[in-house]
N, C-alpha and C positions, 0 to 999 in steps of 0.2 A: 406651550412649554412653560411660559411664565406662570400660568395658573398652577401647574404641577409644582413648581418651585415654591410658590406661596403655600400650597397645601402641605408640602414637606416641612416647611418652617413652622406652620401652624401645628401639625401633628407632633413634632418634636418639642415644641414649646409648651403645649398644653398638657402633654401626656406625662404620667409618672410611672405607670405600671405596664410592662410589656410581657405578654405571654409569648414565649418562643416555642412554636410548634416544630418538633423535630430536633430539639436541642440535644446534642450528643454529650455524654459525660467525658468524652475523649478530648483533652486539651489541644490536640493537633487538628481537630476538625474546625472548619470555618464557623459553624454555628456556635461552638464554645467560645472561640476568640471574639466573635462579634458580640455575643451576650456578655462576656466578661468586660469588654470595653464599655458597653452601655451601662452595665452595673457600676463600673468605676466612675461613670459620669453622673451617677446619682439616680438612675432609674432602677426600679424594683423589677427583677427578672423572675417570671413564673415559668419554670420548665414544663413543657407538655410533650410527653413521649411515652406511649403505652408500654414499651419494653423496659422503661426505667421507673414507672409509676411506683410511688412509695419510697423511693430512694431520694437522695439529695444530689443536686447538681448546682455548683456555685453557691453552696450553702442554703439553697432553697428546696423545699419539698417538690418533687416532680409529680405531675398529675397525668392520668391516662388520656384525658381529653379536655377540651375547653370548657365543657359544661361542668365537669368536676372542679376545674380550676376556678370558674366563676362562682361556684357555690361558696368559696372561701375568700375570693378576692375580686375587687373591681378590676376589670381589664380595659385598659385604654387602647393599646395597639395589639393586634394579633400579628406577630411577625412569623412568616412561614419559611422554614427551611425544609421544604418537601418538593418532590418532583411536580412539575406542572400538572400532570395527570391526577395527582393526589390532592389537588387544591379544592375541587368541588365539595367534598365532605367537610373540609375545614371551613369553607364559606357557609355551609349549612349550620355548623356549630356557632360560627361568629354571628350569624343572623339570630340564632336561638338565644344567645347571651346578650344580644343588642350591643355588640362591640362598636365603638364609634369609628375605628380605623382598622384597615387590613393592609399589611405590607408584605409583598412578595419579593424576596431577596433577588439580587442580581442573577440573571439567567432563568428566572421563573416567570413565565408568561402564560396566562390562561384567560383570554379575553371573555369567553362566556361566563366564567366564574366571577370575574371582576364586574361584569355587567349585572349579574344577579345580585352581588353584594351591593353595588351602587343603587340598584332598584329598591333595595331594602333599607337604604339610607346610610350605608357604610361607605366612608370615603376610602379610596383605594390608591395605592402606589404599587407599580409593578416594575420588575427588572431593575431594581436599584438596591445598593447596599446601604442599610440603615447606619452602619458605622461610618462609612465614607460621607454620607450626606450629613450626619451629625458633625463630623470633624470639620467639614468645610463651612458650617454655619455657626458653630458655637465654640 
């Protein structure tokens, strides 16, 4: 557990750009509130949502997938707001773009996908809210 806490502090301390996979344009949604909080803390938010691609969310251009986002931006953290069953393709893209960190939000657990990401050198946090973890550390 202590190692995971150290990893979270490292991730949040070293990272500047967060791709939010599944970011909703609706302010009432958790993904929007969490991303807005992280943006207010100085992180650059890159929205990733195929239904919203080409539009703006939180003042940033939304991309259809991580590969398209990574063509324009360095991605430090891939933050996932998707169902656990939808995580494997996100991991594939995270590996493809060589993202250093993958974060699965609170309630999202996919151990095989996390193991695949870790085997590719991506550090993973599962089942934790990035907003809460940031708030208690910084």
